[in-house]
Structures are given as C-alpha cells and as structure tokens.
N, C-alpha and C positions, 0 to 999 in steps of 0.2 A: 602541799606538805602533809595532805592526809595519807598519799601514798607512802610517803617519807615512812610517817611514823607507826603505821599499819605493819611494814615490813621491818622496822625497828624490835617493834613488840613482839614481833613472832620470831624472832630472831632471838633476842636476848631473855626474853620471860621476863622472870623475877632476878635479874642480874643485880639491882641495885638494893634488893632484899626488902624488910620493913622497917630497915632502921633509918629513921628521919635526918633530913640535912641538919645542918647545926642551926640554918636559918628559918627552919621550921620549930624548931625547939626556942628560936628566941621570940619569934611570931605567936607561939603559945603562951610562953610566959607573958608577953606582954598583953596579950587578947586575955586571958585570967584574970591579970592586975586591973584591967579594963572593966572586968564583968561582963565580957562579952558573952553570948550565947550561940550565935547567928554566924556562921562562916563560909564563904564560896571559896573555891578554888579552882580557879580557871586550869585546862592543862594537870589535871588531877592525875592522870596517867593510872597505873594501877593500886595508888592510893598510899603508898608508903610515907609520906609526908600528911596526908590527910587521918593515917590512924592514931596519929600523936593525938591530933585534937579532939577525935572519936574517944579515945581512951580516958581523955580527961573533960567529958561531959558534953563539948562541942556539938550543937546540931550543924552538919557539914552538908552542904552540896557542892559537887562538882560537876565540870564541863571537861570533855575528853572526845578528841578526834578520832580516835582509836577503839573499833571494835574488840580489838585482842585484848588490849589493856582493859579495859572494863569488866571482859570477862575471867582475866585474870583476877581482878579486884574481887570479884563476884565467889571465884572458885576457892580464893582464900577467906573466906567469911565476911570482908568487909560489905556491910549492909546500910548503905546511905545513897541517899538521890544523885545519879549521875546523869547529867544530860549529854546525850552522843550529838557530837556536831561541832564545827568549827568555833571559835572564842568569837570571830566575824559577825555571827548571828546572832552575837548577844542582845538583848537580854532572853533568857530562857526562864518564861514565867515571869510575873509579878511583884515578886518577893526583895524586898531591902533585905541588907543585911548588916549585922553590926560589924564584922571585918572580912577583909578580902586578902588572900594569900598568893601570890603570884610568881612560882619559882621559874626563874631562868627560860621565861615564855616570851616576854616583853619584845628581846633582841632578837628575835627569830620573826619578826614582822618588819614590814616596809614603813616609810617614814608616815604616810597618811594613815596607813593601819594601826599605826602606833597609839597616833592621835585618838583616833576614833575608839579602840578600845580601852585606852584610861578614862576617855568620857565616858564609854558605857559604865566601866566597873565604880568610879565616881557616884553616878546616876543612880547606881544601884547599891550604896551606901546609906544607913539611918544617917539622920543628923549626929554628929558627934560618931559615927563609926571610922575607923582607920583601915589604912589598906598598907601591906607591905609586900614590896615588888623587891627582887633580886634579881639584875641585871651584869650583863659579859662587861668588864673594863677592860681599857686598852692596854692594861698591864697583863690582861690574859694571855698564857701563853698560845693560843689560839692567834691574837690578832697579827694580821698581815698576814696570815695562811688563807691559800686558796686565791682564788682569783676576785679583784676589786672590783664592786658593782656601783658605789658610791664615797661618800666618804665616809670612811669609818666603818662600812660594811663591806663583807668579804664573803662570796658563795665557798665554805670550807668544804662541802660534800655534796654531792648530788642530792638536790633537794631541801639540802641547809643552808641557809644565808643567816647570818652574824651582824647586828651591828652592834658596836661597842662605846661602850659611855666612857666618858671623861664628866668632871664635876661642871662644865660648862653645859654640855648638853642634857645633863641631869636637870641642872634649873631652868634649862629653856624648856623642857616637855614636862617637866612634873610642877612646875609654878603655879600654873593653872588651877590643878589639885589637890590644894592643900599642903603641898609641901611642908612637911614638918622638920626633918631631918634627914640626912642621910652621911654614908661613912664607906669606904673602901675595906674588904674582908677578905679574909682567906678562908675557903670554904675546902673542908676536909674531902677527899674521893672515898668514904669510906668503904666500899666495894674493893678498893685497890690499894691497901696500907702503903706502899711504899711509893706511890705517887704524889709529887708535888699537889698543894694545893690548890685550889681552881682562885684566880683572882675575879672577885665580881663586887659590884655595889648593891650596898644594903638603902633603900629607899622608902621611908617612912610617911604617910600623908593622912592629914586628919579631915575630915567635913566639920566643918563650923558647923 
C-alpha cells in the first residue's frame, strides 16, 4: 500500500486542494462542541482535512505513509506533527487524544487489520473521547467493481483493495469500540463538481 500512495501523491499532487471534506467539517464541529483540543488523524495525506482542525485551534497529530504527501503538507505551510509510517505500526508515541478523525482509510484494510486498527485507535482515546470514521458503503458506485477478494471486498486498482460496509458489518466491527451512532451519507467530490457524491457511512464512537 505504501508504493500505491507514494505513486498516487506524486501523480496528483494537490488535486484535492485544501477544501475539507464535509465529513471533516462535521467532525470539527462535533469536537468543538465537546471542547476537545487534541486530535489524531490517521492517513492524514497532505493535510487537506487537518487544516480545518488546525485553523480552529486544535492540536493535530497525523500519521501518513507517503513521504510525498508529508512534503506537500510542509511545502504548503502546514506545521503540525506527522508521523511517517503505516497505521499498522500505531501507536506512534504515548499520547492520548480527545478525538480521532479517520477519513476513507479503514475500508482499505483487511479484516484482521481493521480490527487491530480500531482497537489501537480506541486505546489512544482519552476517557470521554470520540472517534469519527468515514467508510465506503455498499451503495457506493465502486461496489462490485474490480476483482472480488472476499465478501464485500474488491481489488479496485493495483495496490488498492476496498471493503464496503452495510449496517450489519458496522454493528459487528464497531460495537466493541463504543459505537454511538452511524448514518449513510453523500460525500461531495469537491474537486470534481460534476461528479456524483460518494456513498459513505459516517460512524461515531465514544469511549466511556
């Protein structure tokens, strides 16, 4: 997966611009409402979603597998802590966080890695902290594309395998980790105004 994302960011650069996803705005507003300060963003890319948290006074930590993405963040003035490496190696450091925002990353992992990743995220939350995950829906137009790998999981592109969720798999995978609420959403593809929105699930968890 490292080679895939390094190649991707070398080719697309800042294609997605720095306009945050609607889901990032939702998470930002939720975390503001809760009075959170410290935020972890696994798979932070070049920081397009991190920027809205930084601009609103959050102390942001990112994890990113692509050196090119990290360089793009630095070249564009984003000065926040970014650990270079795969999310499989979490935790990086011993910090606990008020909130975790994870956008379109979890569904790229296999079942075992998803379980471990969720546990590692949950373990890094402060008591009362919250996690917001954005994951691909079975209603997503990409569902069924590519080569089937396992149930609801497809090799979409060389190096890119996607698992697609429904309500049953959300309940199954997140219930152990403080599942609070979830809903299916339409996520606008902002850098392609004429593109139909992507179907995702927004999942919110809380650590008691």
